[in-house]
Residue frames as a rotation matrix with the C-alpha (Angstrom) as fourth column:
MET 1
0.517 -0.576 -0.633 -28.07
0.717 0.695 -0.048 37.01
0.467 -0.429 0.773 -42.66
GLN 2
-0.552 -0.766 0.328 -26.16
0.488 -0.616 -0.618 40.25
0.676 -0.181 0.714 -42.12
SER 3
-0.100 0.594 0.798 -29.17
-0.536 -0.708 0.460 41.87
0.838 -0.382 0.389 -40.39
ASP 4
0.827 0.353 -0.437 -29.40
0.111 0.659 0.744 38.84
0.551 -0.664 0.506 -38.03
LEU 5
0.004 -0.921 -0.389 -25.73
0.884 0.185 -0.429 39.27
0.467 -0.342 0.815 -37.13
TYR 6
-0.601 -0.182 0.778 -26.27
0.003 -0.974 -0.225 42.99
0.799 -0.133 0.586 -36.53
ALA 7
0.406 0.841 0.358 -29.30
-0.484 -0.135 0.865 42.29
0.775 -0.524 0.352 -34.29
HIS 8
0.685 -0.221 -0.694 -27.30
0.561 0.768 0.310 39.71
0.464 -0.602 0.650 -32.32
GLN 9
-0.424 -0.905 0.025 -24.41
0.731 -0.358 -0.581 42.17
0.535 -0.228 0.814 -31.80
GLU 10
-0.339 0.391 0.856 -26.87
-0.324 -0.903 0.283 44.90
0.883 -0.181 0.433 -30.79
SER 11
0.744 0.667 -0.043 -28.49
-0.209 0.294 0.933 42.67
0.635 -0.685 0.358 -28.14
GLU 12
0.341 -0.709 -0.617 -25.08
0.856 0.506 -0.109 41.61
0.390 -0.491 0.779 -26.79
LEU 13
-0.606 -0.554 0.571 -24.12
0.332 -0.828 -0.451 45.27
0.723 -0.084 0.686 -26.49
GLN 14
0.130 0.743 0.657 -27.30
-0.520 -0.513 0.683 46.06
0.844 -0.430 0.320 -24.52
ILE 15
0.839 0.135 -0.527 -26.64
0.288 0.711 0.641 43.12
0.461 -0.690 0.558 -22.17
TRP 16
-0.110 -0.972 -0.208 -23.03
0.869 0.008 -0.495 44.25
0.483 -0.235 0.844 -21.68
LYS 17
-0.470 -0.023 0.882 -24.16
-0.107 -0.991 -0.083 47.84
0.876 -0.133 0.463 -20.89
ARG 18
0.578 0.768 0.275 -26.66
-0.413 -0.015 0.911 46.65
0.704 -0.640 0.309 -18.29
LYS 19
0.658 -0.414 -0.629 -24.04
0.669 0.704 0.237 44.42
0.344 -0.577 0.741 -16.63
PHE 20
-0.398 -0.879 0.263 -21.53
0.669 -0.474 -0.572 47.26
0.628 -0.052 0.777 -16.61
ILE 21
-0.180 0.423 0.888 -24.01
-0.408 -0.854 0.324 49.72
0.895 -0.304 0.326 -15.10
SER 22
0.831 0.525 -0.187 -24.97
-0.091 0.459 0.884 47.16
0.549 -0.717 0.428 -12.43
THR 23
0.284 -0.821 -0.495 -21.29
0.880 0.429 -0.207 46.72
0.382 -0.376 0.844 -11.55
VAL 24
-0.661 -0.611 0.435 -20.47
0.448 -0.787 -0.424 50.42
0.602 -0.085 0.794 -11.33
PHE 25
-0.660 0.522 0.540 -23.81
-0.690 -0.705 -0.162 51.60
0.296 -0.479 0.826 -9.92
PRO 26
-0.795 0.407 -0.450 -25.42
0.449 0.893 0.015 48.74
0.408 -0.190 -0.893 -7.97
GLY 27
-0.686 0.618 -0.383 -28.94
0.206 -0.340 -0.917 49.33
-0.697 -0.709 0.106 -6.73
PRO 28
0.299 0.923 0.243 -32.15
0.592 0.020 -0.806 50.63
-0.748 0.385 -0.540 -8.30
LYS 29
-0.770 -0.601 0.214 -31.86
0.493 -0.348 0.797 52.06
-0.405 0.719 0.565 -11.82
GLU 30
0.250 0.964 0.095 -35.21
0.810 -0.154 -0.566 53.86
-0.531 0.218 -0.819 -12.21
ASN 31
0.686 0.025 -0.727 -33.45
-0.113 -0.984 -0.141 57.08
-0.719 0.179 -0.672 -13.20
PHE 32
-0.400 -0.915 0.060 -30.92
-0.109 0.112 0.988 55.49
-0.910 0.388 -0.145 -15.55
SER 33
0.773 0.575 -0.267 -31.39
-0.320 -0.009 -0.947 55.83
-0.547 0.818 0.177 -19.28
LEU 34
0.126 -0.746 0.654 -29.23
0.539 0.605 0.586 53.58
-0.833 0.278 0.479 -21.44
ASP 35
0.516 0.098 0.851 -30.00
0.835 -0.279 -0.474 55.69
0.192 0.955 -0.226 -24.51
PHE 36
0.980 -0.158 0.123 -28.76
-0.182 -0.958 0.220 58.80
0.083 -0.238 -0.968 -22.69
ILE 37
0.426 -0.869 0.254 -25.51
-0.178 0.194 0.965 57.03
-0.887 -0.456 -0.072 -21.77
CYS 38
0.159 -0.367 0.917 -24.95
0.793 0.601 0.103 55.66
-0.589 0.710 0.387 -25.29
ASN 39
0.663 0.190 0.724 -25.41
0.674 -0.571 -0.468 59.04
0.325 0.798 -0.507 -26.95
MET 40
0.918 -0.366 -0.154 -22.82
-0.211 -0.778 0.592 60.79
-0.337 -0.511 -0.791 -24.76
THR 41
0.539 -0.842 0.027 -19.23
0.469 0.273 -0.840 61.32
0.700 0.465 0.542 -25.82
PHE 42
0.243 -0.505 -0.828 -16.33
0.947 -0.060 0.315 62.22
-0.209 -0.861 0.464 -23.54
GLU 43
-0.776 -0.601 -0.194 -15.18
0.531 -0.787 0.314 65.29
-0.341 0.140 0.930 -25.46
GLU 44
0.441 0.828 0.346 -17.60
0.897 -0.418 -0.142 68.18
0.027 0.373 -0.928 -25.88
SER 45
-0.473 -0.848 -0.239 -15.85
0.830 -0.520 0.203 71.29
-0.296 -0.103 0.950 -27.05
SER 46
0.008 0.495 0.869 -18.56
0.668 -0.649 0.363 73.76
0.744 0.578 -0.336 -28.01
GLY 47
0.934 0.328 -0.144 -18.59
0.334 -0.653 0.679 77.11
0.129 -0.682 -0.720 -26.22
VAL 48
0.027 -0.946 0.323 -15.72
0.497 -0.267 -0.825 79.52
0.867 0.183 0.463 -25.81
GLN 49
0.831 0.163 -0.531 -14.47
0.554 -0.308 0.773 80.78
-0.038 -0.937 -0.346 -22.46
THR 50
0.641 -0.642 0.421 -12.03
-0.356 -0.735 -0.577 83.64
0.680 0.220 -0.699 -21.89
SER 51
-0.096 -0.774 -0.626 -8.77
0.408 0.543 -0.734 82.87
0.908 -0.325 0.264 -20.12
ASP 52
-0.741 -0.128 0.660 -9.52
-0.455 -0.626 -0.633 85.40
0.494 -0.769 0.406 -17.33
ARG 53
0.267 0.929 0.256 -12.85
-0.913 0.159 0.375 83.73
0.307 -0.334 0.891 -16.68
MET 54
0.592 -0.104 -0.799 -11.23
0.030 0.994 -0.107 80.28
0.805 0.039 0.592 -16.68
ASP 55
-0.539 -0.841 -0.046 -8.58
0.159 -0.048 -0.986 81.50
0.827 -0.539 0.159 -14.21
ALA 56
-0.479 0.441 0.759 -11.29
-0.822 -0.529 -0.211 82.87
0.309 -0.725 0.616 -11.90
VAL 57
0.647 0.740 -0.183 -13.20
-0.653 0.662 0.369 79.58
0.394 -0.119 0.911 -12.01
GLY 58
0.220 -0.669 -0.710 -9.96
0.237 0.743 -0.626 77.64
0.946 -0.031 0.322 -11.40
LYS 59
-0.769 -0.491 0.409 -9.25
-0.212 -0.409 -0.888 79.76
0.603 -0.769 0.211 -8.30
ALA 60
-0.039 0.850 0.525 -12.83
-0.980 -0.135 0.145 79.33
0.194 -0.509 0.838 -7.08
LEU 61
0.682 0.256 -0.685 -12.56
-0.253 0.961 0.108 75.56
0.686 0.100 0.720 -7.56
GLU 62
-0.329 -0.871 -0.364 -9.33
0.239 0.296 -0.925 75.51
0.914 -0.391 0.110 -5.56
GLU 63
-0.673 0.165 0.721 -11.14
-0.673 -0.543 -0.503 77.38
0.308 -0.823 0.476 -2.75
VAL 64
0.442 0.895 -0.053 -14.01
-0.823 0.429 0.372 74.87
0.356 -0.120 0.927 -2.85
LEU 65
0.464 -0.331 -0.822 -11.61
0.136 0.943 -0.303 71.91
0.875 0.028 0.483 -2.60
SER 66
-0.625 -0.774 0.104 -9.53
0.062 -0.182 -0.981 73.55
0.778 -0.607 0.162 0.16
ALA 67
-0.421 0.557 0.716 -12.68
-0.885 -0.424 -0.190 74.26
0.198 -0.714 0.672 2.20
ALA 68
0.589 0.758 -0.279 -14.25
-0.702 0.651 0.287 70.83
0.399 0.026 0.916 1.66
LEU 69
0.020 -0.674 -0.739 -11.13
-0.101 0.734 -0.672 68.76
0.995 0.088 -0.053 2.44
PRO 70
-0.882 -0.414 0.225 -10.85
-0.260 0.029 -0.965 69.49
0.393 -0.910 -0.133 6.20
GLN 71
-0.212 0.891 0.402 -14.61
-0.957 -0.106 -0.270 68.94
-0.198 -0.442 0.875 6.56
GLY 72
-0.692 -0.092 0.716 -14.30
-0.070 0.996 0.061 65.41
-0.719 -0.008 -0.695 5.15
CYS 73
0.373 0.911 -0.176 -16.47
-0.186 -0.113 -0.976 66.38
-0.909 0.396 0.127 2.18
ILE 74
0.004 -0.453 -0.892 -14.22
-0.996 -0.076 0.034 64.95
-0.084 0.888 -0.451 -0.54
THR 75
0.600 0.111 0.792 -14.55
-0.073 0.994 -0.085 61.51
-0.797 -0.007 0.604 -2.14
VAL 76
0.004 -0.728 -0.686 -11.58
-0.931 -0.253 0.263 60.47
-0.365 0.638 -0.678 -4.30
GLY 77
-0.832 -0.405 0.378 -11.48
-0.222 0.869 0.442 57.63
-0.508 0.284 -0.813 -6.85
VAL 78
-0.647 0.580 -0.495 -13.71
-0.601 0.012 0.799 56.29
0.469 0.815 0.340 -9.61
TYR 79
-0.401 0.510 -0.761 -15.13
0.386 0.847 0.365 53.34
0.831 -0.147 -0.537 -7.63
GLU 80
-0.707 0.120 -0.697 -15.46
0.665 -0.221 -0.713 55.31
-0.239 -0.968 0.077 -4.40
ALA 81
-0.842 0.401 -0.361 -17.28
-0.456 -0.887 0.078 58.05
-0.289 0.230 0.929 -6.32
ALA 82
-0.540 0.659 -0.524 -19.61
-0.319 0.416 0.852 55.52
0.779 0.627 -0.014 -7.93
LYS 83
-0.472 0.340 -0.814 -20.47
0.760 0.624 -0.181 54.08
0.446 -0.704 -0.553 -4.50
SER 84
-0.780 0.123 -0.614 -21.09
0.350 -0.727 -0.591 57.55
-0.519 -0.676 0.523 -3.07
LEU 85
-0.794 0.500 -0.345 -23.24
-0.602 -0.572 0.557 58.59
0.081 0.650 0.756 -6.03
ASN 86
-0.447 0.633 -0.633 -25.30
0.075 0.731 0.678 55.42
0.891 0.256 -0.374 -5.71
ALA 87
-0.513 0.197 -0.836 -25.73
0.839 0.323 -0.439 55.75
0.184 -0.926 -0.331 -1.94
ASP 88
0.197 0.546 -0.814 -26.63
0.714 -0.649 -0.262 59.44
-0.671 -0.530 -0.518 -1.71
PRO 89
-0.273 -0.333 0.903 -26.65
0.928 -0.340 0.155 61.47
0.255 0.880 0.401 -4.95
ASP 90
0.674 0.624 0.394 -28.52
0.490 -0.778 0.393 64.35
0.552 -0.072 -0.831 -3.28
ASN 91
0.781 -0.436 -0.447 -25.52
0.335 -0.311 0.889 64.97
-0.527 -0.844 -0.097 -1.03
VAL 92
-0.186 -0.885 0.426 -23.10
0.890 0.032 0.455 65.52
-0.417 0.464 0.782 -3.96
VAL 93
0.565 0.383 -0.730 -22.64
0.168 -0.920 -0.353 69.17
-0.808 0.077 -0.584 -4.98
LEU 94
0.503 -0.466 -0.728 -19.85
-0.840 -0.461 -0.286 68.81
-0.202 0.756 -0.623 -7.56
CYS 95
0.730 -0.322 0.603 -18.13
0.326 0.939 0.107 66.09
-0.600 0.119 0.791 -9.60
LEU 96
0.334 -0.717 -0.612 -14.63
-0.827 -0.535 0.174 66.50
-0.452 0.448 -0.771 -11.06
LEU 97
0.893 -0.170 0.417 -13.30
0.331 0.875 -0.353 64.24
-0.305 0.453 0.838 -13.80
ALA 98
0.470 -0.814 -0.341 -9.52
-0.641 -0.581 0.502 64.58
-0.607 -0.018 -0.795 -14.08
THR 99
0.948 -0.196 0.252 -7.24
0.312 0.727 -0.611 63.33
-0.063 0.658 0.750 -16.83
ASP 100
0.145 -0.958 -0.245 -3.56
-0.239 -0.275 0.931 63.16
-0.960 -0.076 -0.269 -17.59
GLU 101
-0.052 -0.262 -0.964 -1.83
-0.994 -0.078 0.075 62.73
-0.095 0.962 -0.257 -20.91
GLY 102
-0.836 -0.300 -0.460 -2.60
-0.420 0.889 0.184 59.32
0.354 0.347 -0.868 -22.37
ASP 103
-0.716 0.610 0.340 -5.82
-0.111 0.382 -0.918 58.79
-0.690 -0.695 -0.205 -20.38
ASP 104
0.052 0.774 -0.631 -7.85
-0.880 -0.263 -0.395 59.28
-0.472 0.576 0.668 -23.55
ARG 105
-0.293 -0.210 -0.933 -6.54
-0.730 0.679 0.076 55.88
0.618 0.703 -0.352 -24.73
ASP 106
-0.988 0.001 0.157 -7.79
-0.116 0.669 -0.734 54.13
-0.106 -0.743 -0.661 -21.57
VAL 107
-0.550 0.819 -0.165 -11.11
-0.141 0.103 0.985 52.69
0.823 0.565 0.059 -22.78
ALA 108
-0.173 0.494 -0.852 -12.22
0.854 0.506 0.120 51.44
0.491 -0.707 -0.509 -19.35
LEU 109
-0.673 -0.129 -0.729 -11.64
0.568 -0.722 -0.396 54.88
-0.475 -0.680 0.559 -17.82
GLN 110
-0.932 0.346 -0.110 -13.60
-0.337 -0.711 0.617 56.56
0.135 0.612 0.780 -20.64
ILE 111
-0.310 0.849 -0.427 -16.52
0.267 0.509 0.818 54.17
0.912 0.140 -0.385 -20.06
HIS 112
-0.279 0.153 -0.948 -16.45
0.960 0.028 -0.278 54.95
-0.016 -0.988 -0.155 -16.32
PHE 113
-0.899 -0.108 -0.425 -16.42
0.140 -0.989 -0.044 58.67
-0.415 -0.099 0.904 -17.11
THR 114
-0.759 0.649 -0.051 -19.36
-0.239 -0.205 0.949 58.31
0.605 0.732 0.311 -19.49
LEU 115
-0.109 0.731 -0.673 -21.43
0.650 0.565 0.508 56.44
0.752 -0.382 -0.537 -16.90
ILE 116
-0.422 -0.098 -0.901 -20.56
0.845 -0.404 -0.352 58.89
-0.330 -0.910 0.253 -14.12
ARG 117
-0.986 0.056 -0.157 -21.42
-0.110 -0.925 0.362 61.81
-0.125 0.375 0.919 -16.39
ALA 118
-0.498 0.854 -0.153 -24.75
0.038 0.198 0.980 60.24
0.866 0.482 -0.131 -17.30
PHE 119
-0.062 0.450 -0.891 -25.61
0.929 0.352 0.113 59.66
0.364 -0.821 -0.440 -13.65
CYS 120
-0.654 -0.261 -0.710 -24.61
0.575 -0.782 -0.243 63.21
-0.492 -0.567 0.661 -12.69
CYS 121
-0.946 0.323 0.019 -26.60
-0.214 -0.667 0.714 64.75
0.244 0.672 0.700 -15.55
GLU 122
-0.246 0.911 -0.332 -29.70
0.247 0.390 0.887 62.77
0.937 0.136 -0.321 -14.64
ASN 123
0.227 0.288 -0.930 -29.35
0.957 0.109 0.268 63.76
0.178 -0.951 -0.251 -10.97
ASP 124
0.784 0.140 0.604 -28.55
0.217 -0.975 -0.055 67.44
0.581 0.175 -0.795 -11.68
ILE 125
0.628 -0.701 -0.337 -25.00
0.439 -0.038 0.898 67.29
-0.642 -0.712 0.284 -10.29
ASN 126
0.848 -0.362 -0.388 -22.56
-0.518 -0.722 -0.459 69.82
-0.114 0.590 -0.799 -11.75
ILE 127
0.658 -0.651 0.378 -19.51
0.625 0.752 0.210 68.32
-0.421 0.098 0.902 -13.48
LEU 128
0.709 -0.555 -0.435 -16.14
-0.658 -0.743 -0.124 69.81
-0.254 0.374 -0.892 -14.40
ARG 129
0.822 -0.569 0.008 -13.23
0.519 0.744 -0.421 68.29
0.234 0.350 0.907 -16.25
VAL 130
0.749 -0.650 -0.125 -9.84
-0.390 -0.586 0.711 69.11
-0.536 -0.483 -0.692 -14.71
LYS 131
0.862 -0.407 -0.301 -6.88
-0.206 0.261 -0.943 68.91
0.463 0.875 0.141 -17.06
ASN 132
-0.123 -0.988 0.093 -3.95
-0.506 -0.018 -0.862 69.03
0.854 -0.153 -0.498 -14.59
MET 133
0.691 0.450 -0.565 -4.27
0.113 0.705 0.700 66.05
0.714 -0.548 0.437 -12.28
ARG 134
-0.237 -0.868 -0.436 -0.92
0.729 0.138 -0.671 66.76
0.643 -0.476 0.600 -10.59
ARG 135
-0.776 -0.002 0.631 -2.21
-0.257 -0.913 -0.318 70.10
0.577 -0.409 0.707 -9.26
LEU 136
0.330 0.943 0.048 -5.44
-0.557 0.153 0.816 68.46
0.762 -0.296 0.576 -8.11
ALA 137
0.447 -0.248 -0.860 -3.39
0.555 0.830 0.049 65.90
0.702 -0.499 0.509 -6.17
GLU 138
-0.674 -0.732 0.100 -1.38
0.416 -0.488 -0.768 68.72
0.610 -0.476 0.633 -4.54
ILE 139
-0.401 0.607 0.686 -4.55
-0.647 -0.718 0.256 70.48
0.648 -0.341 0.681 -3.35
LEU 140
0.635 0.767 -0.091 -5.98
-0.526 0.516 0.676 67.24
0.565 -0.382 0.731 -1.95
GLY 141
0.725 -0.333 0.603 -2.90
-0.569 0.203 0.797 66.31
-0.388 -0.921 -0.043 0.05
GLY 142
-0.197 -0.977 -0.083 -0.23
-0.839 0.124 0.530 65.03
-0.507 0.174 -0.844 -2.27
GLY 143
0.264 0.388 -0.883 -2.12
-0.885 0.461 -0.062 62.19
0.383 0.798 0.465 -3.89
LYS 144
-0.630 -0.474 -0.616 -1.03
-0.180 0.860 -0.478 59.52
0.756 -0.190 -0.627 -1.40
GLN 145
0.380 0.735 0.562 -3.24
-0.847 0.033 0.531 57.59
0.372 -0.678 0.635 1.00
GLY 146
0.753 -0.157 0.638 -1.42
-0.350 0.726 0.592 55.22
-0.557 -0.670 0.492 3.33
GLY 147
-0.245 -0.961 0.130 1.59
-0.262 0.195 0.945 55.15
-0.933 0.198 -0.299 0.99
GLU 148
-0.299 0.229 0.926 -0.53
0.809 0.575 0.119 54.16
-0.506 0.785 -0.358 -2.02
PRO 149
-0.998 -0.003 -0.059 -1.18
-0.030 -0.838 0.545 56.62
-0.051 0.545 0.837 -4.87
MET 150
-0.287 0.956 -0.050 -4.78
0.081 -0.028 -0.996 57.83
-0.954 -0.290 -0.069 -4.87
ASP 151
-0.443 0.281 0.851 -6.97
0.895 0.198 0.400 57.54
-0.056 0.939 -0.339 -7.97
MET 152
-0.588 0.129 -0.798 -7.51
0.141 -0.956 -0.258 61.21
-0.796 -0.265 0.544 -8.82
HIS 153
-0.919 0.203 0.339 -9.57
0.350 0.022 0.936 60.54
0.182 0.979 -0.092 -11.96
CYS 154
0.016 0.964 0.264 -12.84
0.322 -0.255 0.912 61.29
0.947 0.070 -0.315 -10.16
VAL 155
-0.919 -0.240 -0.313 -13.38
0.377 -0.304 -0.875 63.60
0.115 -0.922 0.370 -7.17
LEU 156
0.081 0.983 0.164 -16.73
0.625 -0.178 0.760 64.38
0.777 0.041 -0.629 -5.56
VAL 157
-0.933 -0.177 0.313 -17.48
-0.114 -0.682 -0.723 67.33
0.341 -0.710 0.616 -3.29
THR 158
-0.191 0.887 -0.420 -20.32
0.690 0.426 0.586 66.63
0.698 -0.178 -0.693 -0.87
ASN 159
0.398 0.425 0.813 -22.27
-0.334 -0.758 0.560 68.63
0.854 -0.495 -0.159 1.73
PRO 160
0.658 0.562 -0.501 -21.85
0.631 -0.775 -0.040 70.26
-0.411 -0.290 -0.864 4.25
TYR 161
-0.605 -0.722 0.336 -20.59
0.797 -0.545 0.261 73.33
-0.005 0.426 0.905 2.48
PRO 162
0.469 -0.815 0.340 -19.73
-0.129 -0.444 -0.887 76.27
0.874 0.372 -0.314 2.74
SER 163
-0.100 -0.667 -0.739 -16.90
0.789 0.399 -0.467 76.19
0.606 -0.629 0.486 5.18
THR 164
0.946 0.324 -0.006 -16.78
0.248 -0.714 0.655 78.27
0.208 -0.621 -0.756 8.35
SER 165
0.362 -0.895 -0.259 -12.98
0.838 0.192 0.511 78.36
-0.408 -0.402 0.820 8.18
GLY 166
0.078 -0.325 -0.942 -12.80
0.005 -0.945 0.327 81.80
-0.997 -0.030 -0.072 6.55
ASN 167
-0.822 -0.323 0.470 -12.82
0.436 0.175 0.883 80.63
-0.368 0.930 -0.003 2.92
ASP 168
-0.766 0.513 -0.387 -15.05
-0.613 -0.764 0.202 82.55
-0.192 0.392 0.899 0.53
PRO 169
-0.390 0.673 0.629 -18.53
0.099 0.710 -0.697 80.93
-0.915 -0.210 -0.344 0.64
THR 170
0.500 0.598 -0.627 -19.25
-0.544 -0.346 -0.764 82.28
-0.674 0.723 0.152 -2.83
ALA 171
-0.540 -0.800 -0.260 -16.61
-0.723 0.284 0.629 80.02
-0.430 0.528 -0.732 -4.41
LEU 172
-0.701 0.339 0.627 -19.02
0.383 0.921 -0.069 77.11
-0.601 0.192 -0.776 -4.84
ARG 173
0.405 0.879 -0.252 -21.65
0.253 -0.373 -0.893 79.47
-0.879 0.297 -0.373 -6.25
LYS 174
0.124 -0.451 -0.884 -19.10
-0.799 -0.573 0.181 80.72
-0.588 0.684 -0.432 -8.81
VAL 175
-0.866 -0.484 0.129 -18.25
-0.346 0.764 0.546 77.18
-0.362 0.428 -0.828 -9.88
ASN 176
-0.379 0.806 0.455 -21.92
0.581 0.590 -0.561 76.14
-0.720 0.052 -0.692 -10.06
TYR 177
0.479 0.526 -0.703 -22.81
-0.172 -0.729 -0.663 79.26
-0.861 0.438 -0.259 -12.07
PHE 178
-0.331 -0.702 -0.630 -19.98
-0.837 -0.090 0.540 78.48
-0.436 0.706 -0.558 -14.50
CYS 179
-0.888 0.033 0.458 -21.29
0.133 0.974 0.186 74.91
-0.440 0.226 -0.869 -14.91
ARG 180
0.072 0.995 0.071 -24.87
0.521 0.024 -0.853 76.10
-0.851 0.098 -0.517 -15.51
GLU 181
0.375 0.007 -0.927 -23.73
-0.548 -0.805 -0.228 78.74
-0.747 0.594 -0.298 -18.00
SER 182
-0.692 -0.691 -0.209 -21.62
-0.612 0.408 0.678 76.14
-0.383 0.597 -0.705 -19.84
ARG 183
-0.616 0.542 0.571 -24.62
0.493 0.831 -0.258 73.78
-0.614 0.123 -0.779 -20.06
SER 184
0.403 0.808 -0.429 -26.71
0.134 -0.516 -0.846 76.59
-0.905 0.284 -0.316 -21.56
GLN 185
0.187 -0.430 -0.883 -24.07
-0.912 -0.411 0.007 76.70
-0.366 0.804 -0.469 -24.34
ASP 186
0.923 0.271 -0.275 -24.33
-0.350 0.887 -0.301 72.90
0.162 0.374 0.913 -24.79
GLN 187
-0.159 -0.965 -0.210 -20.96
-0.429 0.259 -0.866 72.36
0.889 -0.048 -0.455 -23.13
TRP 188
0.714 0.676 -0.183 -22.01
-0.182 0.431 0.884 69.72
0.676 -0.598 0.431 -20.60
VAL 189
0.736 -0.553 -0.390 -18.59
0.634 0.360 0.685 69.05
-0.238 -0.751 0.615 -19.09
PRO 190
0.875 -0.433 0.217 -16.51
-0.272 -0.810 -0.520 72.23
0.401 0.396 -0.826 -19.28
ALA 191
0.466 -0.807 -0.362 -12.75
0.820 0.548 -0.166 71.76
0.332 -0.220 0.917 -18.90
ILE 192
0.891 -0.229 0.392 -10.65
-0.318 -0.931 0.178 73.99
0.324 -0.283 -0.903 -16.68
ASN 193
0.012 -0.935 -0.354 -7.08
0.401 0.328 -0.855 74.20
0.916 -0.132 0.379 -15.39
LEU 194
0.815 0.124 -0.567 -6.36
0.579 -0.219 0.785 74.63
-0.027 -0.968 -0.251 -11.71
PRO 195
0.813 -0.529 0.242 -3.98
-0.429 -0.826 -0.365 77.55
0.393 0.193 -0.899 -11.08
GLU 196
0.327 -0.805 -0.495 -0.32
0.574 0.585 -0.573 76.55
0.751 -0.097 0.654 -10.64
ARG 197
0.994 -0.094 -0.061 1.53
0.002 -0.530 0.848 77.56
-0.111 -0.843 -0.526 -7.46
């Protein structure tokens, strides 16, 4: 009797996951692996980074965002990011997942993050976790769009990049190298702080 109940709950969970994935990422799912999504957790803390290295990566990330913004190569918001990832994942060069205090208790947001992370990992898109959302909003124009606060929880950087506006074209390479190095240490979503001004 108990095993029947467990099997029923397991099948309901699989149905719920498929519905959720279809809602967030409509379209073909050939590359989606439910097992991969289920085995991921939001926090992965293995690997140690020095504070100087983290500061350098934070500065490089700020350069990347500052160069991409005037080119229209920034997508802001969880749902907007999901649509962009579904439409053209090959055009995305970087995904940022940002959190504020208390966001770890938002179950829906954590599920969105897990699905976005799974999609990015399966499509070889580098991901970073940004801890100070306020600074991210400042870099991207104050966090307001038409008077409404923007959802800064997910930010995508898309091609074309690098910028011809005088910004250092190696900034994106630095960020991508940091992401690859972190993955080699089994830290799939490294967390960084953007430098304060």
